[in-house]
C-alpha positions as CSV (number, residue, x, y, z in Angstrom):
1,Q,0.0,-24.2,-63.3
2,F,-3.2,-26.0,-62.1
3,L,-1.2,-28.5,-60.0
4,K,0.8,-25.7,-58.5
5,Q,-2.5,-23.9,-57.4
6,L,-3.8,-27.1,-55.8
7,G,-0.5,-27.4,-53.7
8,I,1.3,-30.1,-55.6
9,H,5.1,-29.8,-56.0
10,P,6.2,-29.6,-59.7
11,D,7.8,-33.1,-59.8
12,W,4.9,-34.1,-62.1
13,Q,3.3,-32.3,-65.1
14,F,0.6,-32.8,-67.6
15,V,1.9,-33.2,-71.1
16,D,0.0,-33.6,-74.4
17,V,0.2,-36.9,-76.1
18,Y,0.7,-35.8,-79.7
19,G,-0.1,-39.2,-81.3
20,M,-0.6,-42.8,-80.7
21,E,2.4,-44.2,-82.9
22,P,5.4,-45.5,-80.9
23,E,7.7,-42.6,-82.1
24,L,5.2,-40.0,-80.7
25,L,4.8,-41.9,-77.5
26,S,8.5,-42.0,-77.0
27,M,8.4,-38.2,-76.8
28,V,6.4,-38.4,-73.5
29,P,8.6,-38.0,-70.5
30,R,8.5,-41.2,-68.3
31,P,7.5,-42.5,-65.9
32,V,3.8,-41.7,-66.7
33,C,1.3,-42.4,-63.8
34,A,-2.0,-41.4,-65.4
35,V,-3.6,-40.6,-68.7
36,L,-6.6,-38.3,-69.1
37,L,-8.7,-38.9,-72.3
38,L,-11.0,-36.3,-73.6
39,F,-13.5,-37.7,-76.0
40,P,-17.0,-37.0,-77.5
41,I,-20.2,-38.5,-75.9
42,T,-22.0,-39.8,-79.0
43,E,-25.0,-42.1,-79.5
44,K,-22.5,-44.9,-80.3
45,Y,-20.6,-44.4,-77.2
46,E,-23.9,-44.2,-75.0
47,T,-25.0,-47.5,-76.5
48,F,-21.6,-49.1,-75.8
49,R,-21.7,-47.7,-72.2
50,T,-25.0,-49.3,-71.4
51,E,-24.0,-52.6,-72.8
52,E,-20.7,-52.5,-71.0
53,E,-22.5,-51.8,-67.7
54,E,-24.9,-54.6,-68.2
55,R,-22.1,-57.0,-69.1
56,I,-20.0,-56.1,-66.1
57,K,-23.0,-56.4,-63.7
58,A,-23.8,-59.8,-65.1
59,K,-20.1,-61.2,-65.2
60,G,-18.6,-59.2,-62.4
61,Q,-15.0,-57.9,-62.4
62,D,-12.2,-57.6,-60.0
63,V,-11.6,-54.1,-58.6
64,K,-9.0,-53.6,-55.8
65,S,-10.4,-51.8,-52.7
66,S,-7.4,-49.4,-53.0
67,V,-8.9,-47.8,-56.2
68,Y,-10.0,-44.3,-55.4
69,F,-13.2,-43.6,-57.4
70,M,-15.8,-40.9,-57.2
71,K,-19.0,-40.2,-59.0
72,Q,-19.8,-37.0,-61.0
73,T,-22.7,-35.0,-59.8
74,I,-21.5,-31.5,-60.9
75,N,-22.2,-30.7,-64.6
76,N,-19.1,-30.0,-66.7
77,A,-16.8,-31.0,-63.8
78,C,-15.4,-34.1,-65.6
79,G,-12.0,-32.4,-66.0
80,T,-11.8,-31.7,-62.3
81,I,-12.9,-35.3,-61.4
82,G,-10.6,-36.8,-64.0
83,L,-7.7,-34.8,-62.3
84,I,-8.7,-35.9,-58.9
85,H,-8.8,-39.6,-60.0
86,A,-5.4,-39.2,-61.6
87,I,-3.8,-37.6,-58.5
88,A,-5.8,-39.6,-55.9
89,N,-4.6,-42.9,-57.3
90,N,-1.1,-41.8,-57.3
91,R,-1.1,-39.9,-54.0
92,D,2.0,-41.9,-52.8
93,K,4.0,-40.4,-55.6
94,M,2.9,-36.8,-55.2
95,N,4.7,-34.3,-53.2
96,F,2.0,-32.1,-51.6
97,E,2.6,-28.8,-49.9
98,T,1.5,-28.8,-46.3
99,N,-1.5,-26.5,-46.9
100,S,-2.6,-28.2,-50.2
101,L,-6.3,-28.0,-50.8
102,L,-6.3,-31.3,-52.7
103,K,-4.3,-33.1,-50.1
104,R,-7.0,-32.1,-47.5
105,F,-9.8,-33.1,-49.9
106,L,-8.3,-36.6,-50.5
107,E,-7.4,-37.2,-46.8
108,D,-11.0,-36.2,-45.8
109,S,-12.6,-38.4,-48.5
110,L,-10.5,-41.5,-48.3
111,S,-12.9,-43.3,-46.2
112,M,-16.0,-42.1,-48.1
113,T,-18.2,-44.0,-50.7
114,P,-17.9,-42.8,-54.3
115,E,-21.2,-40.9,-54.0
116,E,-20.2,-39.2,-50.7
117,R,-17.0,-38.0,-52.4
118,A,-19.1,-36.4,-55.2
119,K,-21.3,-34.6,-52.5
120,Y,-18.2,-33.5,-50.7
121,L,-16.8,-31.9,-53.9
122,E,-20.0,-30.0,-54.3
123,T,-19.2,-28.2,-51.0
124,F,-15.4,-27.9,-51.7
125,E,-15.5,-24.6,-53.5
126,A,-11.8,-24.0,-53.6
127,I,-11.0,-27.0,-56.0
128,R,-13.8,-26.2,-58.2
129,V,-12.9,-22.5,-58.4
130,T,-9.3,-23.2,-59.1
131,H,-10.3,-25.5,-61.9
132,E,-12.6,-23.1,-63.4
133,S,-10.0,-20.2,-63.3
134,S,-7.3,-22.5,-64.9
135,A,-9.8,-23.6,-67.5
136,H,-10.6,-19.9,-68.3
137,E,-6.7,-19.3,-68.8
138,G,-6.6,-21.8,-71.6
139,Q,-7.3,-21.0,-75.2
140,T,-10.9,-22.2,-75.2
141,E,-13.5,-20.5,-73.0
142,A,-14.5,-22.9,-70.2
143,P,-18.2,-23.9,-70.6
144,S,-20.6,-22.8,-67.9
145,I,-21.9,-25.2,-65.3
146,D,-25.3,-25.5,-67.1
147,E,-24.2,-25.5,-70.7
148,K,-24.7,-28.9,-72.5
149,V,-21.2,-30.3,-73.3
150,D,-20.7,-33.4,-75.3
151,L,-17.0,-33.8,-74.5
152,H,-16.0,-35.8,-71.5
153,F,-12.8,-36.5,-69.5
154,I,-11.9,-39.9,-68.0
155,A,-8.7,-41.0,-66.2
156,L,-6.7,-44.2,-66.7
157,V,-4.6,-45.2,-63.9
158,N,-2.4,-48.2,-62.7
159,V,-3.4,-49.5,-59.3
160,G,-1.6,-52.7,-58.1
161,G,-0.6,-53.7,-61.6
162,H,-4.2,-53.3,-63.1
163,L,-5.3,-50.6,-65.5
164,Y,-8.4,-48.8,-64.4
165,E,-10.7,-46.5,-66.3
166,L,-12.3,-44.1,-63.9
167,D,-15.3,-42.2,-65.2
168,G,-17.6,-40.4,-62.7
169,R,-20.6,-41.1,-65.1
170,K,-20.1,-44.8,-64.7
171,P,-21.4,-46.8,-61.6
172,F,-17.8,-48.4,-61.0
173,P,-14.3,-48.3,-62.2
174,I,-13.6,-50.5,-65.3
175,N,-10.8,-53.0,-64.9
176,H,-8.9,-53.1,-68.3
177,G,-6.5,-55.9,-67.3
178,E,-2.9,-56.1,-66.1
179,T,-0.2,-53.3,-66.6
180,S,3.1,-52.3,-65.2
181,D,4.8,-49.0,-64.6
182,E,7.0,-49.6,-67.7
183,S,4.1,-50.4,-70.1
184,F,1.4,-48.3,-68.5
185,L,1.5,-45.5,-71.3
186,E,1.3,-48.0,-74.1
187,D,-1.4,-50.0,-72.4
188,A,-3.5,-46.8,-71.6
189,I,-3.1,-45.7,-75.2
190,E,-4.6,-49.1,-76.4
191,V,-7.7,-48.4,-74.3
192,C,-7.8,-44.9,-75.9
193,K,-7.6,-46.5,-79.4
194,K,-10.6,-48.5,-78.4
195,F,-12.7,-45.4,-77.8
196,M,-11.6,-44.1,-81.2
197,E,-12.3,-47.2,-83.0
198,R,-16.0,-47.2,-81.7
199,D,-16.4,-43.8,-83.3
200,P,-14.3,-43.7,-86.4
201,E,-15.9,-40.6,-87.9
202,E,-15.1,-38.6,-84.8
203,L,-11.9,-36.5,-84.5
204,R,-12.5,-34.9,-81.2
205,F,-10.1,-37.1,-79.1
206,N,-7.2,-35.8,-77.0
207,A,-5.0,-37.6,-74.5
208,I,-2.9,-36.0,-71.7
209,A,-0.3,-37.8,-69.6
210,L,0.6,-37.1,-66.1
211,S,4.5,-37.5,-66.4
212,A,7.5,-37.0,-64.4
213,A,8.7,-33.4,-64.8
């Protein structure tokens, strides 16, 4: 529904990943071009995030210039930004309507920096409104912009044979190593498992795949 509102033909759909075991992953329609992970921001995670950032700044990492990445400046918009990351890094596979809002946003923002893209989204009322209205249609009440929420969305995508984690709260994409179209779902789920292993007492994890319809 949300993709349709943003002017994307229904060749792709978001589907729930019901579990991380091979037989449950085999139920997810292929190909999969992105995985969104919803997870809790806990003290353990924040400690890890700081250490990870320092490690990458010290050692460096390889990030292809074709990775579309944006910062998050709007509170509680991580779902919208996760979705933009998922679509933007697969735009060659998407079938956009001519008047698609998202297509216009992506075309306008392609040459911008991650910070400029975040600022541009602040002015792009239509995408935010669409996301908020679709969030309200769901079972759970969407949090207001100012409410403190400790759940966060990130996107995992394959760009040029590398698996990237895109999180608007981080200063840069995280390269998780090589992947392929065939192994992408399994590789992305391995990254999700690491999030879960860092916080074994937590149960609030949820993965959604962007799959061929």
